[in-house]
N, CA, C and O atoms as CSV, one atom per row, in Angstrom:
chain,resi,resn,atom,element,x,y,z
A,1,MET,N,N,126.453,32.649,94.390
A,1,MET,CA,C,127.002,33.047,95.324
A,1,MET,C,C,126.805,34.982,94.809
A,1,MET,O,O,127.013,35.541,93.731
A,2,HIS,N,N,126.220,35.636,96.452
A,2,HIS,CA,C,126.086,36.954,96.235
A,2,HIS,C,C,127.568,37.451,96.962
A,2,HIS,O,O,128.154,36.676,97.719
A,3,LEU,N,N,128.065,38.696,96.684
A,3,LEU,CA,C,128.954,38.966,98.047
A,3,LEU,C,C,128.443,40.586,97.764
A,3,LEU,O,O,128.188,41.376,96.855
A,4,ARG,N,N,128.483,40.488,98.916
A,4,ARG,CA,C,128.323,42.197,99.496
A,4,ARG,C,C,129.881,42.706,100.450
A,4,ARG,O,O,130.666,42.043,101.128
A,5,GLY,N,N,129.826,44.077,100.119
A,5,GLY,CA,C,131.262,45.100,100.454
A,5,GLY,C,C,132.052,44.480,99.587
A,5,GLY,O,O,131.647,43.777,98.661
A,6,HIS,N,N,133.297,44.735,99.875
A,6,HIS,CA,C,134.928,45.286,99.133
A,6,HIS,C,C,135.321,43.659,98.343
A,6,HIS,O,O,134.669,42.660,98.040
A,7,ALA,N,N,135.899,43.834,98.302
A,7,ALA,CA,C,136.217,42.709,97.707
A,7,ALA,C,C,137.014,41.834,98.517
A,7,ALA,O,O,136.658,40.671,98.702
A,8,ASN,N,N,138.519,42.507,99.231
A,8,ASN,CA,C,139.377,42.142,100.355
A,8,ASN,C,C,138.737,41.822,101.383
A,8,ASN,O,O,139.443,41.464,102.326
A,9,LEU,N,N,136.863,41.820,101.654
A,9,LEU,CA,C,135.986,41.455,102.759
A,9,LEU,C,C,135.784,40.107,102.668
A,9,LEU,O,O,135.657,39.457,103.705
A,10,TRP,N,N,135.716,39.385,101.197
A,10,TRP,CA,C,135.578,38.148,100.863
A,10,TRP,C,C,136.373,36.958,100.193
A,10,TRP,O,O,136.166,35.785,99.880
A,11,PHE,N,N,137.547,38.029,100.133
A,11,PHE,CA,C,138.336,37.404,99.610
A,11,PHE,C,C,139.552,36.276,99.955
A,11,PHE,O,O,140.349,35.673,99.237
A,12,GLN,N,N,139.232,36.299,101.768
A,12,GLN,CA,C,140.152,35.443,102.487
A,12,GLN,C,C,139.029,34.097,102.887
A,12,GLN,O,O,139.351,32.914,103.000
A,13,GLU,N,N,137.746,34.646,103.042
A,13,GLU,CA,C,136.479,33.780,103.199
A,13,GLU,C,C,136.648,32.547,101.909
A,13,GLU,O,O,137.186,31.445,102.005
A,14,THR,N,N,136.109,33.057,100.933
A,14,THR,CA,C,136.366,32.230,99.623
A,14,THR,C,C,137.559,31.549,99.852
A,14,THR,O,O,137.386,30.331,99.799
A,15,LEU,N,N,138.721,31.887,100.090
A,15,LEU,CA,C,139.971,30.876,99.637
A,15,LEU,C,C,140.043,29.652,101.328
A,15,LEU,O,O,140.546,28.529,101.335
A,16,VAL,N,N,139.494,30.236,102.338
A,16,VAL,CA,C,139.357,29.141,103.314
A,16,VAL,C,C,138.365,28.313,102.648
A,16,VAL,O,O,138.793,27.202,102.334
A,17,GLY,N,N,137.077,28.572,102.329
A,17,GLY,CA,C,136.270,27.853,102.030
A,17,GLY,C,C,136.313,26.814,100.587
A,17,GLY,O,O,135.629,25.844,100.261
A,18,LEU,N,N,137.462,27.534,99.923
A,18,LEU,CA,C,137.563,26.188,98.794
A,18,LEU,C,C,138.686,25.287,99.450
A,18,LEU,O,O,138.902,24.119,99.127
A,19,ALA,N,N,139.316,25.942,100.341
A,19,ALA,CA,C,140.274,24.767,100.822
A,19,ALA,C,C,139.851,24.165,101.565
A,19,ALA,O,O,140.771,23.488,102.023
A,20,GLN,N,N,138.293,23.769,102.399
A,20,GLN,CA,C,137.914,22.646,102.926
A,20,GLN,C,C,136.954,21.755,102.372
A,20,GLN,O,O,136.825,20.555,102.611
A,21,THR,N,N,136.014,22.785,101.278
A,21,THR,CA,C,134.831,22.329,100.739
A,21,THR,C,C,134.901,21.855,98.783
A,21,THR,O,O,133.996,21.267,98.191
A,22,GLY,N,N,136.436,22.403,98.057
A,22,GLY,CA,C,136.071,22.714,96.741
A,22,GLY,C,C,136.707,21.429,95.840
A,22,GLY,O,O,137.840,21.040,96.127
A,23,GLU,N,N,136.085,20.892,94.936
A,23,GLU,CA,C,136.660,19.364,94.555
A,23,GLU,C,C,137.899,19.656,93.905
A,23,GLU,O,O,138.044,20.707,93.282
A,24,LYS,N,N,139.002,18.610,94.030
A,24,LYS,CA,C,140.024,18.715,93.891
A,24,LYS,C,C,139.852,18.180,92.493
A,24,LYS,O,O,139.030,17.375,92.055
A,25,HIS,N,N,141.074,18.988,91.757
A,25,HIS,CA,C,141.226,18.493,89.898
A,25,HIS,C,C,142.637,18.994,90.262
A,25,HIS,O,O,143.178,19.745,91.073
A,26,ILE,N,N,143.017,17.989,88.993
A,26,ILE,CA,C,144.308,18.233,88.418
A,26,ILE,C,C,144.067,19.490,87.102
A,26,ILE,O,O,143.284,19.230,86.188
A,27,ALA,N,N,144.865,20.921,87.134
A,27,ALA,CA,C,145.033,21.455,86.293
A,27,ALA,C,C,146.794,21.552,85.724
A,27,ALA,O,O,147.727,21.529,86.526
A,28,ARG,N,N,146.982,21.662,84.197
A,28,ARG,CA,C,148.214,21.800,84.109
A,28,ARG,C,C,149.267,21.068,84.757
A,28,ARG,O,O,150.435,21.437,84.878
A,29,GLY,N,N,148.825,20.151,85.105
A,29,GLY,CA,C,149.906,19.589,86.168
A,29,GLY,C,C,150.017,19.738,87.477
A,29,GLY,O,O,150.925,19.265,88.161
A,30,ARG,N,N,148.701,20.686,88.032
A,30,ARG,CA,C,148.969,21.404,89.068
A,30,ARG,C,C,148.102,20.650,89.768
A,30,ARG,O,O,147.413,19.925,89.050
A,31,GLY,N,N,147.818,20.540,91.407
A,31,GLY,CA,C,146.100,20.281,92.025
A,31,GLY,C,C,145.600,22.057,92.661
A,31,GLY,O,O,146.095,22.988,93.297
A,32,THR,N,N,144.080,21.613,91.843
A,32,THR,CA,C,143.440,22.827,92.204
A,32,THR,C,C,142.457,22.347,93.253
A,32,THR,O,O,142.503,21.284,93.873
A,33,ARG,N,N,141.564,23.311,93.342
A,33,ARG,CA,C,139.897,23.000,94.410
A,33,ARG,C,C,139.603,24.029,93.142
A,33,ARG,O,O,140.327,24.830,92.550
A,34,GLU,N,N,138.491,23.720,93.024
A,34,GLU,CA,C,137.136,24.344,92.507
A,34,GLU,C,C,135.381,24.117,93.268
A,34,GLU,O,O,135.216,23.067,93.889
A,35,TRP,N,N,134.347,24.969,93.189
A,35,TRP,CA,C,133.413,25.059,93.195
A,35,TRP,C,C,132.698,24.608,91.743
A,35,TRP,O,O,133.365,25.496,91.213
A,36,PRO,N,N,132.213,24.238,91.016
A,36,PRO,CA,C,131.780,23.684,89.839
A,36,PRO,C,C,130.108,24.509,90.392
A,36,PRO,O,O,129.447,24.377,91.422
A,37,HIS,N,N,129.912,25.329,89.180
A,37,HIS,CA,C,128.377,25.556,88.863
A,37,HIS,C,C,127.959,26.426,90.335
A,37,HIS,O,O,127.076,26.255,91.175
A,38,VAL,N,N,129.120,27.484,90.171
A,38,VAL,CA,C,128.537,28.543,91.515
A,38,VAL,C,C,128.787,29.997,90.574
A,38,VAL,O,O,129.836,30.157,89.951
A,39,THR,N,N,128.014,30.708,90.570
A,39,THR,CA,C,128.131,31.955,89.723
A,39,THR,C,C,128.182,33.117,90.740
A,39,THR,O,O,127.409,33.205,91.694
A,40,THR,N,N,129.288,34.113,90.416
A,40,THR,CA,C,129.911,35.027,91.844
A,40,THR,C,C,129.071,36.399,91.101
A,40,THR,O,O,129.165,36.823,89.949
A,41,GLN,N,N,128.505,36.727,91.875
A,41,GLN,CA,C,127.884,37.819,91.218
A,41,GLN,C,C,128.390,39.601,92.545
A,41,GLN,O,O,128.470,39.599,93.774
A,42,LEU,N,N,128.554,40.500,91.807
A,42,LEU,CA,C,129.587,41.607,92.729
A,42,LEU,C,C,128.670,42.755,92.565
A,42,LEU,O,O,128.752,43.333,91.481
A,43,PRO,N,N,127.677,43.273,93.559
A,43,PRO,CA,C,126.548,44.048,93.103
A,43,PRO,C,C,126.998,45.603,92.879
A,43,PRO,O,O,126.310,46.487,92.369
A,44,ASP,N,N,128.543,45.728,93.471
A,44,ASP,CA,C,129.300,47.244,93.211
A,44,ASP,C,C,130.590,46.544,92.651
A,44,ASP,O,O,131.236,45.797,93.385
A,45,PRO,N,N,130.998,46.804,91.243
A,45,PRO,CA,C,132.267,46.840,90.368
A,45,PRO,C,C,133.565,47.575,90.523
A,45,PRO,O,O,134.737,47.505,90.151
A,46,ARG,N,N,132.468,48.598,91.538
A,46,ARG,CA,C,134.107,49.409,91.971
A,46,ARG,C,C,134.471,48.893,93.344
A,46,ARG,O,O,135.239,49.442,94.133
A,47,ARG,N,N,133.786,47.717,93.526
A,47,ARG,CA,C,134.428,47.745,94.722
A,47,ARG,C,C,135.618,46.322,94.853
A,47,ARG,O,O,135.982,45.860,95.934
A,48,ARG,N,N,136.103,45.779,93.408
A,48,ARG,CA,C,136.217,44.903,93.280
A,48,ARG,C,C,137.367,44.093,93.299
A,48,ARG,O,O,137.452,42.870,93.411
A,49,VAL,N,N,138.366,45.075,93.156
A,49,VAL,CA,C,140.146,45.114,92.842
A,49,VAL,C,C,140.401,45.256,94.562
A,49,VAL,O,O,140.087,46.038,95.459
A,50,LEU,N,N,141.130,44.054,94.416
A,50,LEU,CA,C,142.081,43.601,95.749
A,50,LEU,C,C,143.035,44.354,96.089
A,50,LEU,O,O,143.480,45.021,95.156
A,51,SER,N,N,143.564,44.515,97.160
A,51,SER,CA,C,144.562,45.537,98.036
A,51,SER,C,C,144.829,44.529,99.272
A,51,SER,O,O,145.171,45.120,100.296
A,52,VAL,N,N,144.760,43.433,99.354
A,52,VAL,CA,C,145.747,42.502,100.320
A,52,VAL,C,C,146.519,42.495,100.699
A,52,VAL,O,O,146.577,41.285,100.915
A,53,PRO,N,N,147.921,43.092,101.295
A,53,PRO,CA,C,148.757,43.140,100.821
A,53,PRO,C,C,149.432,41.360,100.798
A,53,PRO,O,O,149.784,41.032,99.665
A,54,TYR,N,N,149.584,40.503,101.641
A,54,TYR,CA,C,149.738,39.514,100.800
A,54,TYR,C,C,149.682,38.985,99.598
A,54,TYR,O,O,150.375,38.016,99.289
A,55,ARG,N,N,149.046,39.427,98.978
A,55,ARG,CA,C,148.918,39.280,97.277
A,55,ARG,C,C,149.539,39.891,96.429
A,55,ARG,O,O,149.668,39.617,95.236
A,56,ARG,N,N,150.005,40.864,97.095
A,56,ARG,CA,C,151.342,41.676,95.799
A,56,ARG,C,C,150.653,41.534,94.697
A,56,ARG,O,O,151.145,40.843,93.805
A,57,ALA,N,N,149.188,42.236,94.483
A,57,ALA,CA,C,148.830,43.246,93.016
A,57,ALA,C,C,149.572,44.028,92.623
A,57,ALA,O,O,150.181,44.777,93.387
A,58,ASN,N,N,149.712,44.053,91.275
A,58,ASN,CA,C,150.350,44.808,90.480
A,58,ASN,C,C,149.496,45.867,89.570
A,58,ASN,O,O,149.362,45.737,88.354
A,59,PRO,N,N,148.819,47.162,90.506
A,59,PRO,CA,C,148.295,48.240,89.444
A,59,PRO,C,C,148.417,48.314,88.115
A,59,PRO,O,O,147.570,48.476,87.237
A,60,PHE,N,N,149.946,48.131,88.065
A,60,PHE,CA,C,150.018,48.274,86.206
A,60,PHE,C,C,148.777,47.271,85.273
A,60,PHE,O,O,147.848,47.439,84.482
A,61,PHE,N,N,149.438,46.265,85.924
A,61,PHE,CA,C,149.054,45.051,85.233
A,61,PHE,C,C,147.396,45.180,85.707
A,61,PHE,O,O,146.908,44.441,84.852
A,62,GLN,N,N,146.332,45.614,86.460
A,62,GLN,CA,C,145.482,45.341,86.517
A,62,GLN,C,C,144.700,46.482,85.593
A,62,GLN,O,O,143.604,46.196,85.109
A,63,VAL,N,N,145.148,47.450,85.424
A,63,VAL,CA,C,145.194,48.629,84.152
A,63,VAL,C,C,145.108,47.606,82.817
A,63,VAL,O,O,144.196,47.077,82.181
A,64,ALA,N,N,146.430,47.628,82.763
A,64,ALA,CA,C,146.941,46.470,81.098
A,64,ALA,C,C,145.858,45.515,80.659
A,64,ALA,O,O,145.389,45.333,79.535
A,65,GLU,N,N,145.558,44.917,81.879
A,65,GLU,CA,C,144.442,43.467,81.241
A,65,GLU,C,C,143.454,44.029,81.108
A,65,GLU,O,O,142.839,43.703,80.093
A,66,THR,N,N,142.817,45.078,81.968
A,66,THR,CA,C,141.511,45.792,81.063
A,66,THR,C,C,141.767,46.292,80.324
A,66,THR,O,O,140.862,46.137,79.504
A,67,ILE,N,N,142.899,47.258,79.709
A,67,ILE,CA,C,142.606,47.337,78.065
A,67,ILE,C,C,143.023,46.658,76.911
A,67,ILE,O,O,142.972,47.055,75.747
A,68,TRP,N,N,143.531,45.364,77.446
A,68,TRP,CA,C,143.931,44.211,76.897
A,68,TRP,C,C,142.075,43.957,76.731
A,68,TRP,O,O,141.457,44.385,75.757
A,69,MET,N,N,141.618,43.427,77.526
A,69,MET,CA,C,140.371,42.329,77.564
A,69,MET,C,C,139.341,43.400,76.646
A,69,MET,O,O,138.496,42.802,75.980
A,70,LEU,N,N,139.322,45.152,76.527
A,70,LEU,CA,C,138.227,45.760,75.767
A,70,LEU,C,C,138.438,45.810,74.926
A,70,LEU,O,O,137.650,46.048,74.010
A,71,ALA,N,N,140.095,45.527,74.794
A,71,ALA,CA,C,140.388,45.719,72.935
A,71,ALA,C,C,140.900,44.757,72.380
A,71,ALA,O,O,141.912,44.752,71.679
A,72,GLY,N,N,139.846,43.407,72.827
A,72,GLY,CA,C,139.462,41.916,72.359
A,72,GLY,C,C,140.914,41.371,71.809
A,72,GLY,O,O,141.188,40.936,70.690
A,73,ARG,N,N,141.710,41.528,72.904
A,73,ARG,CA,C,143.037,41.077,72.101
A,73,ARG,C,C,143.302,39.416,73.000
A,73,ARG,O,O,142.873,39.272,74.144
A,74,SER,N,N,143.930,38.472,72.384
A,74,SER,CA,C,144.460,37.552,72.754
A,74,SER,C,C,146.092,37.199,72.800
A,74,SER,O,O,146.709,36.483,73.588
A,75,ALA,N,N,146.556,37.981,71.643
A,75,ALA,CA,C,148.296,37.926,71.392
A,75,ALA,C,C,149.125,38.150,72.998
A,75,ALA,O,O,148.883,39.138,73.692
A,76,ALA,N,N,150.178,36.994,73.446
A,76,ALA,CA,C,150.525,37.368,74.666
A,76,ALA,C,C,151.199,38.051,74.597
A,76,ALA,O,O,151.098,38.900,75.483
A,77,ALA,N,N,152.152,38.228,73.772
A,77,ALA,CA,C,153.072,39.399,74.191
A,77,ALA,C,C,153.012,41.056,74.947
A,77,ALA,O,O,154.076,41.419,75.449
A,78,TRP,N,N,152.017,41.873,75.019
A,78,TRP,CA,C,151.689,42.839,75.221
A,78,TRP,C,C,151.832,42.460,76.470
A,78,TRP,O,O,152.770,42.769,77.204
A,79,ILE,N,N,150.434,41.434,76.880
A,79,ILE,CA,C,150.345,41.805,78.212
A,79,ILE,C,C,151.234,40.907,79.133
A,79,ILE,O,O,151.036,40.806,80.344
A,80,LEU,N,N,152.256,40.248,78.436
A,80,LEU,CA,C,153.446,38.976,79.317
A,80,LEU,C,C,154.537,40.553,79.545
A,80,LEU,O,O,155.542,40.444,80.247
A,81,HIS,N,N,154.227,41.797,78.948
A,81,HIS,CA,C,155.272,42.811,79.401
A,81,HIS,C,C,154.825,43.414,80.783
A,81,HIS,O,O,155.533,44.128,81.492
A,82,TYR,N,N,153.886,43.123,80.980
A,82,TYR,CA,C,153.316,43.431,82.311
A,82,TYR,C,C,152.899,42.436,83.494
A,82,TYR,O,O,152.626,42.974,84.567
A,83,ASN,N,N,152.806,40.771,83.397
A,83,ASN,CA,C,152.785,39.835,84.051
A,83,ASN,C,C,153.383,39.212,83.137
A,83,ASN,O,O,152.893,39.078,82.016
A,84,SER,N,N,154.698,38.673,83.535
A,84,SER,CA,C,155.993,37.398,82.655
A,84,SER,C,C,155.019,36.192,83.285
A,84,SER,O,O,154.731,35.222,82.584
A,85,GLN,N,N,154.499,36.330,84.755
A,85,GLN,CA,C,154.572,35.143,84.732
A,85,GLN,C,C,152.839,34.021,84.220
A,85,GLN,O,O,152.488,32.889,84.554
A,86,LEU,N,N,152.287,34.921,83.450
A,86,LEU,CA,C,151.178,34.565,82.576
A,86,LEU,C,C,151.677,33.440,81.259
A,86,LEU,O,O,150.896,32.721,80.636
A,87,ALA,N,N,152.737,33.496,81.111
A,87,ALA,CA,C,153.184,32.336,79.989
A,87,ALA,C,C,153.148,31.262,80.368
A,87,ALA,O,O,153.301,30.234,79.710
A,88,ARG,N,N,152.891,31.405,81.752
A,88,ARG,CA,C,152.863,29.977,81.824
A,88,ARG,C,C,151.661,28.925,81.772
A,88,ARG,O,O,151.451,27.749,82.067
A,89,TYR,N,N,150.910,30.160,81.158
A,89,TYR,CA,C,149.450,29.890,80.873
A,89,TYR,C,C,148.948,29.423,79.134
A,89,TYR,O,O,147.922,29.001,78.600
A,90,LEU,N,N,149.972,29.693,78.813
A,90,LEU,CA,C,150.284,29.340,77.191
A,90,LEU,C,C,149.930,28.192,76.994
A,90,LEU,O,O,150.001,27.537,78.034
A,91,ASP,N,N,149.330,27.234,75.550
A,91,ASP,CA,C,149.723,26.340,75.049
A,91,ASP,C,C,150.670,26.675,74.736
A,91,ASP,O,O,151.105,27.820,74.611
A,92,ASP,N,N,151.381,25.159,74.468
A,92,ASP,CA,C,152.875,24.524,73.973
A,92,ASP,C,C,152.647,25.569,72.279
A,92,ASP,O,O,151.690,25.548,71.504
A,93,ASP,N,N,153.739,26.254,72.215
A,93,ASP,CA,C,154.237,26.676,71.023
A,93,ASP,C,C,152.897,27.428,70.472
A,93,ASP,O,O,152.223,27.250,69.457
A,94,SER,N,N,152.778,28.428,71.665
A,94,SER,CA,C,151.532,29.628,71.469
A,94,SER,C,C,152.214,30.584,71.460
A,94,SER,O,O,153.268,30.767,72.067
A,95,ASP,N,N,151.309,31.699,70.328
A,95,ASP,CA,C,151.701,33.251,71.192
A,95,ASP,C,C,150.173,33.637,71.633
A,95,ASP,O,O,149.905,34.634,72.303
A,96,HIS,N,N,149.627,33.099,71.360
A,96,HIS,CA,C,148.008,33.936,72.128
A,96,HIS,C,C,147.438,33.000,73.336
A,96,HIS,O,O,147.699,31.806,73.192
A,97,PHE,N,N,146.941,33.237,74.123
A,97,PHE,CA,C,146.383,33.004,75.058
A,97,PHE,C,C,144.727,31.978,74.542
A,97,PHE,O,O,143.632,32.501,74.747
A,98,HIS,N,N,144.776,31.277,74.225
A,98,HIS,CA,C,143.455,30.222,74.144
A,98,HIS,C,C,142.105,30.512,74.627
A,98,HIS,O,O,142.134,29.918,75.705
A,99,GLY,N,N,141.040,30.991,74.547
A,99,GLY,CA,C,139.682,31.553,74.974
A,99,GLY,C,C,140.060,32.694,76.270
A,99,GLY,O,O,139.702,32.700,77.448
A,100,ALA,N,N,140.936,33.628,75.489
A,100,ALA,CA,C,141.408,34.837,76.043
A,100,ALA,C,C,140.308,35.605,76.512
A,100,ALA,O,O,139.616,35.846,75.523
A,101,TYR,N,N,139.903,36.010,77.325
A,101,TYR,CA,C,138.306,37.002,77.471
A,101,TYR,C,C,138.141,38.038,76.921
A,101,TYR,O,O,137.132,38.736,77.027
A,102,GLY,N,N,139.302,38.324,76.129
A,102,GLY,CA,C,139.094,39.901,75.398
A,102,GLY,C,C,138.148,39.744,74.564
A,102,GLY,O,O,137.021,40.190,74.351
A,103,GLU,N,N,139.440,38.418,73.800
A,103,GLU,CA,C,138.999,37.692,72.847
A,103,GLU,C,C,137.488,37.640,72.645
A,103,GLU,O,O,136.764,38.269,71.873
A,104,ARG,N,N,137.252,36.820,73.452
A,104,ARG,CA,C,135.646,36.188,73.652
A,104,ARG,C,C,134.874,37.584,73.955
A,104,ARG,O,O,133.890,37.750,73.234
A,105,LEU,N,N,135.103,38.481,74.766
A,105,LEU,CA,C,134.262,39.362,74.574
A,105,LEU,C,C,134.098,40.459,73.131
A,105,LEU,O,O,132.942,40.813,72.898
A,106,ARG,N,N,135.031,40.906,72.332
A,106,ARG,CA,C,135.028,41.295,71.632
A,106,ARG,C,C,135.051,40.649,70.087
A,106,ARG,O,O,134.777,41.344,69.109
A,107,HIS,N,N,135.423,39.195,69.984
A,107,HIS,CA,C,135.158,38.507,69.073
A,107,HIS,C,C,134.493,37.082,68.917
A,107,HIS,O,O,135.072,36.052,68.570
A,108,TRP,N,N,133.452,37.198,69.171
A,108,TRP,CA,C,132.820,35.828,69.853
A,108,TRP,C,C,132.806,34.914,68.770
A,108,TRP,O,O,132.381,35.436,67.739
A,109,GLY,N,N,133.072,33.937,68.679
A,109,GLY,CA,C,132.847,32.671,67.088
A,109,GLY,C,C,133.831,33.241,66.012
A,109,GLY,O,O,133.590,33.137,64.809
A,110,ARG,N,N,135.082,33.920,66.563
A,110,ARG,CA,C,135.860,33.960,65.304
A,110,ARG,C,C,136.594,32.964,65.640
A,110,ARG,O,O,136.843,32.523,66.762
A,111,HIS,N,N,137.153,32.405,63.966
A,111,HIS,CA,C,138.268,31.992,63.940
A,111,HIS,C,C,139.105,31.786,62.940
A,111,HIS,O,O,139.199,30.899,62.091
A,112,ALA,N,N,139.847,32.987,63.237
A,112,ALA,CA,C,141.037,33.658,62.454
A,112,ALA,C,C,142.172,32.700,62.597
A,112,ALA,O,O,142.939,32.503,61.655
A,113,ARG,N,N,142.317,32.032,63.876
A,113,ARG,CA,C,143.822,31.191,64.197
A,113,ARG,C,C,143.580,29.557,63.088
A,113,ARG,O,O,144.468,28.841,62.625
A,114,SER,N,N,142.247,29.426,62.970
A,114,SER,CA,C,142.463,28.212,61.539
A,114,SER,C,C,141.947,28.698,60.073
A,114,SER,O,O,141.249,28.231,59.173
A,115,GLY,N,N,142.583,29.741,60.295
A,115,GLY,CA,C,142.488,30.115,58.236
A,115,GLY,C,C,141.961,31.004,58.622
A,115,GLY,O,O,142.575,32.043,58.867
A,116,VAL,N,N,140.107,30.823,58.872
A,116,VAL,CA,C,138.563,31.542,58.262
A,116,VAL,C,C,139.182,32.623,58.460
A,116,VAL,O,O,140.191,32.870,59.120
A,117,GLN,N,N,138.321,33.434,57.672
A,117,GLN,CA,C,138.691,35.143,58.058
A,117,GLN,C,C,137.283,35.856,58.692
A,117,GLN,O,O,136.313,36.205,58.019
A,118,ASP,N,N,137.380,35.936,59.661
A,118,ASP,CA,C,135.617,35.781,60.388
A,118,ASP,C,C,135.640,36.602,61.429
A,118,ASP,O,O,135.571,35.904,62.440
A,119,THR,N,N,135.697,37.667,61.684
A,119,THR,CA,C,135.629,39.237,62.938
A,119,THR,C,C,134.895,38.264,64.121
A,119,THR,O,O,135.265,38.417,65.285
A,120,GLY,N,N,133.919,37.328,63.826
A,120,GLY,CA,C,133.091,37.508,64.850
A,120,GLY,C,C,131.759,38.651,65.722
A,120,GLY,O,O,131.416,39.728,65.236
A,121,GLN,N,N,131.334,38.225,66.715
A,121,GLN,CA,C,130.733,39.234,67.022
A,121,GLN,C,C,131.086,39.692,67.998
A,121,GLN,O,O,131.610,39.014,68.882
A,122,ASP,N,N,130.844,41.241,68.101
A,122,ASP,CA,C,131.566,42.086,69.644
A,122,ASP,C,C,130.490,41.805,69.966
A,122,ASP,O,O,129.494,42.038,69.281
A,123,GLN,N,N,130.490,40.985,71.602
A,123,GLN,CA,C,129.398,41.130,72.382
A,123,GLN,C,C,129.399,42.656,73.106
A,123,GLN,O,O,128.279,43.137,73.281
A,124,PHE,N,N,130.136,43.166,73.382
A,124,PHE,CA,C,130.106,44.510,74.016
A,124,PHE,C,C,129.465,45.169,73.058
A,124,PHE,O,O,128.380,45.200,73.639
A,125,ARG,N,N,129.258,45.737,72.026
A,125,ARG,CA,C,128.769,46.241,71.180
A,125,ARG,C,C,127.363,45.879,70.863
A,125,ARG,O,O,126.551,46.802,70.802
A,126,SER,N,N,127.019,44.818,70.681
A,126,SER,CA,C,125.672,44.204,70.850
A,126,SER,C,C,125.244,44.881,72.147
A,126,SER,O,O,124.437,45.810,72.114
A,127,VAL,N,N,125.853,44.363,73.480
A,127,VAL,CA,C,124.918,44.594,74.671
A,127,VAL,C,C,124.771,45.993,74.510
A,127,VAL,O,O,123.735,46.436,75.005
A,128,LEU,N,N,125.622,46.933,73.878
A,128,LEU,CA,C,125.260,48.491,74.090
A,128,LEU,C,C,124.153,48.585,73.387
A,128,LEU,O,O,123.082,48.632,73.993
A,129,GLN,N,N,124.176,48.617,72.397
A,129,GLN,CA,C,123.082,48.179,70.943
A,129,GLN,C,C,121.680,47.175,71.790
A,129,GLN,O,O,120.568,47.075,71.274
A,130,GLU,N,N,121.890,46.808,72.546
A,130,GLU,CA,C,120.543,46.174,72.731
A,130,GLU,C,C,120.130,47.437,73.865
A,130,GLU,O,O,119.198,48.208,73.635
A,131,LEU,N,N,120.822,47.499,74.889
A,131,LEU,CA,C,120.527,48.582,76.252
A,131,LEU,C,C,119.898,50.189,75.161
A,131,LEU,O,O,118.832,50.648,75.572
A,132,ARG,N,N,120.496,50.891,73.975
A,132,ARG,CA,C,119.977,51.655,73.425
A,132,ARG,C,C,118.001,51.187,72.986
A,132,ARG,O,O,116.799,51.446,73.040
A,133,GLN,N,N,118.793,50.580,72.694
A,133,GLN,CA,C,117.315,50.269,71.662
A,133,GLN,C,C,116.150,49.912,72.811
A,133,GLN,O,O,115.000,49.963,72.375
A,134,ASP,N,N,116.270,49.632,73.930
A,134,ASP,CA,C,115.515,49.333,75.067
A,134,ASP,C,C,115.931,49.450,76.502
A,134,ASP,O,O,115.145,49.146,77.399
């Protein structure tokens, strides 16, 4: 799915489409809908932040989440300060988010929580290196 324009223009249309044609699934005990095997492209990343009034987006959380991801973090404490509702998505008895975007981005393949001392691959640095070489 190739989306043009600002995120506000296609957000509502996407929600309606999911409600009408999305496949029903249960995730963490709640009903959801999804479109499997759909890739979304936003050609202009500067137009990705939603500002629709009824969504009540928190700009401080949006900045904090970006910093958290770029730092390669998965620890919950820091990011929960900016959005306590995320605690609902923590695994039982965990203080880390399993599969957190930042950890995957900056420490791909890391097994630190299993006791193996491996920092993993920094995919961000790898991409920068590839771009510099070619």
